[in-house]
C-alpha positions as CSV (number, residue, x, y, z in Angstrom):
1,M,78.5,95.7,81.8
2,S,75.9,97.7,80.1
3,Y,76.8,100.7,77.9
4,N,80.2,99.3,77.0
5,T,80.0,100.0,73.3
6,P,80.5,103.4,71.7
7,E,77.0,103.5,70.4
8,A,75.4,102.5,73.7
9,L,77.7,104.8,75.8
10,F,77.0,107.8,73.6
11,E,73.3,107.2,73.8
12,R,73.5,107.0,77.6
13,L,75.5,110.1,77.9
14,G,73.1,111.9,75.6
15,R,70.2,111.4,78.0
16,V,71.7,114.1,80.2
17,G,72.8,116.4,77.3
18,I,76.4,115.3,76.8
19,D,77.2,115.5,73.2
20,R,81.0,115.1,73.4
21,A,83.2,113.0,75.7
22,W,86.8,111.7,76.3
23,V,86.8,107.9,76.5
24,T,89.3,105.3,77.4
25,L,89.4,101.5,77.3
26,L,88.8,100.1,80.8
27,D,90.2,96.7,79.7
28,A,93.6,98.3,79.7
29,V,93.5,98.6,83.5
30,M,94.0,94.8,83.9
31,L,96.5,94.4,81.0
32,K,100.2,94.2,81.5
33,N,100.9,95.3,78.0
34,V,98.3,98.1,77.9
35,G,99.7,99.4,74.6
36,A,97.8,96.5,72.9
37,A,94.6,98.3,73.9
38,N,95.2,101.6,71.9
39,P,94.7,100.4,68.4
40,W,91.6,98.6,69.7
41,L,90.3,101.7,71.2
42,A,91.0,103.7,68.1
43,E,89.1,101.1,65.9
44,M,86.1,101.1,68.3
45,V,85.6,104.9,68.2
46,A,86.3,105.3,64.5
47,G,83.4,107.0,62.9
48,H,82.2,108.5,66.3
49,D,83.6,112.0,66.2
50,A,82.0,112.9,69.5
51,L,84.0,110.4,71.4
52,M,87.7,111.5,71.8
53,P,89.9,108.5,72.7
54,V,92.4,108.8,75.4
55,G,95.1,106.1,75.2
56,S,96.6,104.0,78.0
57,V,100.3,103.8,78.9
58,N,102.2,101.8,81.5
59,P,105.6,103.5,81.9
60,T,107.1,100.4,83.7
61,W,106.5,98.2,80.6
62,P,109.4,97.7,78.2
63,A,109.4,100.1,75.2
64,W,106.5,102.1,76.7
65,E,107.8,105.0,74.7
66,S,106.6,103.3,71.6
67,D,103.2,103.0,73.1
68,I,102.9,106.7,73.9
69,G,104.2,107.4,70.4
70,E,101.6,105.1,68.9
71,C,98.9,107.1,70.8
72,K,100.1,110.3,69.1
73,D,100.1,108.5,65.7
74,L,96.6,107.3,66.3
75,G,95.4,110.9,66.7
76,F,94.8,110.7,70.5
77,R,95.1,114.0,72.4
78,G,95.9,112.5,75.8
79,V,97.0,109.3,77.6
80,R,95.7,107.7,80.9
81,V,97.7,105.9,83.5
82,N,96.7,103.6,86.4
83,P,99.8,103.6,88.7
84,N,98.0,101.6,91.5
85,Y,97.2,98.7,89.1
86,H,100.5,98.8,87.3
87,G,102.8,98.9,90.3
88,W,104.4,102.3,90.4
89,T,104.0,105.7,92.1
90,L,103.9,109.4,91.2
91,A,107.0,110.0,93.3
92,E,109.1,107.8,91.1
93,P,111.3,109.2,88.3
94,I,109.3,107.2,85.7
95,F,106.4,109.6,86.2
96,G,108.7,112.6,85.2
97,E,109.8,110.5,82.2
98,L,106.3,110.0,81.1
99,L,105.5,113.7,81.5
100,T,108.4,114.6,79.4
101,A,107.5,112.2,76.7
102,A,103.9,113.5,76.8
103,G,105.0,117.1,76.6
104,D,107.3,116.4,73.6
105,L,104.2,114.8,71.8
106,G,101.7,117.4,72.8
107,L,99.6,115.1,74.9
108,F,97.8,115.6,78.2
109,V,98.2,113.0,81.0
110,E,95.3,111.6,82.9
111,V,95.9,109.9,86.3
112,A,93.2,107.6,87.5
113,V,93.3,108.0,91.3
114,H,90.5,105.5,92.0
115,M,88.6,102.9,90.0
116,T,85.9,101.3,92.0
117,D,84.7,101.1,95.6
118,E,87.3,98.9,97.3
119,R,84.5,97.0,99.1
120,H,83.6,95.6,95.7
121,H,87.1,94.3,94.9
122,H,88.0,90.6,94.7
123,P,89.9,89.8,97.9
124,L,92.9,88.8,95.9
125,V,92.9,92.0,93.9
126,M,92.5,94.7,96.5
127,V,93.8,97.9,94.9
128,P,93.8,101.1,97.0
129,P,93.7,104.7,95.5
130,I,97.0,106.0,94.5
131,A,99.1,108.1,96.7
132,L,99.6,111.7,95.4
133,D,103.0,112.2,97.0
134,G,105.3,113.8,94.5
135,L,102.4,115.1,92.3
136,L,102.9,118.9,92.9
137,D,106.6,118.6,92.3
138,A,106.0,116.9,89.0
139,C,103.4,119.6,88.0
140,A,105.9,122.2,88.7
141,A,108.7,120.5,86.9
142,H,106.5,120.0,83.8
143,P,104.4,123.2,83.6
144,G,103.5,122.6,79.8
145,V,101.9,119.3,80.4
146,P,98.2,119.3,81.5
147,I,97.7,116.7,84.3
148,V,94.1,115.6,85.0
149,L,93.2,113.7,88.1
150,A,90.4,111.4,87.3
151,N,88.0,109.8,89.9
152,I,89.6,111.9,92.8
153,K,87.5,112.3,96.0
154,N,87.1,115.4,98.1
155,A,89.6,114.7,100.8
156,P,92.7,114.0,98.7
157,A,91.8,116.9,96.4
158,S,91.4,119.2,99.5
159,Q,94.7,117.9,100.8
160,L,96.5,118.9,97.6
161,A,95.1,122.4,97.9
162,R,96.3,122.7,101.5
163,E,99.8,121.4,100.5
164,A,100.0,124.0,97.7
165,D,98.8,126.7,100.2
166,G,96.0,127.7,97.8
167,D,98.4,128.1,94.9
168,L,97.8,124.9,92.9
169,P,99.9,124.5,89.6
170,G,98.1,125.9,86.6
171,N,98.5,122.7,84.7
172,L,96.6,120.6,87.2
173,Y,92.9,119.7,86.6
174,F,90.4,117.7,88.7
175,E,87.6,115.6,87.1
176,L,84.5,115.7,89.3
177,S,82.7,112.4,89.1
178,H,83.9,111.3,92.6
179,F,83.1,114.6,94.5
180,E,80.6,113.9,97.1
181,G,78.3,115.7,99.4
182,V,75.4,118.1,98.9
183,G,76.9,121.0,97.0
184,G,80.1,119.1,97.0
185,V,81.2,120.1,93.5
186,Q,80.6,123.8,94.3
187,S,82.6,123.5,97.6
188,M,85.5,121.7,95.7
189,A,85.4,124.4,92.9
190,N,85.7,127.1,95.5
191,A,88.7,125.3,97.1
192,L,90.5,124.4,93.9
193,G,89.5,126.9,91.4
194,I,86.6,126.8,89.0
195,E,89.1,126.8,86.1
196,R,90.5,123.4,87.2
197,I,87.3,121.5,87.3
198,L,86.3,119.2,84.5
199,F,82.9,117.6,84.1
200,G,83.1,113.8,84.1
201,T,80.8,110.8,84.7
202,H,82.9,107.6,85.3
203,A,80.3,106.0,82.9
204,P,79.5,103.2,82.6
205,Y,80.5,102.3,86.2
206,F,78.4,105.3,87.4
207,Y,75.2,106.6,86.0
208,P,75.8,109.9,84.1
209,E,72.8,111.4,85.9
210,S,74.8,111.4,89.1
211,S,77.3,114.0,87.8
212,H,74.5,116.0,86.1
213,L,72.6,116.1,89.4
214,K,75.8,117.2,91.4
215,V,76.4,120.1,89.0
216,F,73.0,121.3,87.8
217,E,70.7,120.6,90.8
218,E,72.8,120.6,93.9
219,C,74.9,123.7,93.1
220,D,74.2,127.3,92.2
221,F,76.8,127.9,89.5
222,S,76.6,130.9,87.3
223,A,76.1,130.4,83.5
224,A,79.8,131.3,83.0
225,D,80.9,128.7,85.6
226,L,78.7,126.0,84.2
227,A,80.1,126.7,80.7
228,A,83.7,126.4,82.1
229,I,83.0,123.2,83.9
230,T,81.0,121.4,81.2
231,H,83.2,122.3,78.2
232,G,85.3,125.5,78.4
233,N,88.0,124.2,80.7
234,A,88.5,121.0,78.6
235,E,88.5,123.0,75.4
236,G,91.1,125.4,76.9
237,L,93.3,122.4,78.0
238,L,93.3,121.0,74.5
239,A,93.9,124.3,72.9
240,G,97.1,124.7,75.0
241,L,98.6,121.5,73.7
242,T,101.3,121.9,71.0
């Protein structure tokens, strides 16, 4: 895969004006012991201050609490989970345990809803997007823990807004790389709240230009809204961590 080193990725992101980014190690998706990926990620981004590492945790793995603790020790500000690849759901008690641990350590939790188009999956490794059942209850039970939905599409994000009757939890954020349709990001921002939208690219799977086009060319955001989407909301999320 191209642009899979810190140097190459940062150069590619820089072509569309991105000068800071959260990054994770995609290899962790297919690891059973994902904790082994976190020191590797820390080593890879060392010396690249513009790349903020987000660790990986599998809360069904023995001693996963040590893995999330190591993420804190390594200086990470958040952790990422892939429930559909690691065999658990957001409705299970283990998700609440993970959020409690993250809250105690002052970490945000990023949930990868979708990774790649299922039409490209190997027939023996067909992995559907995660179900979001139980997510709103988990957000309400852990209001101090920011939860970021990465790679979420329009339909499930809209369904969450309907389930919340327009009153989504204040700790829930949506990364925009998989929002589709002309003006799709703007329509989703209207439905979810501009303060919940985080700029993301899903690079190197997607070209960064895709997200740039969605936000800057297809939409008519004000300067204040653009500032919120591109960096302000993320900075506010991090500032709220204790």
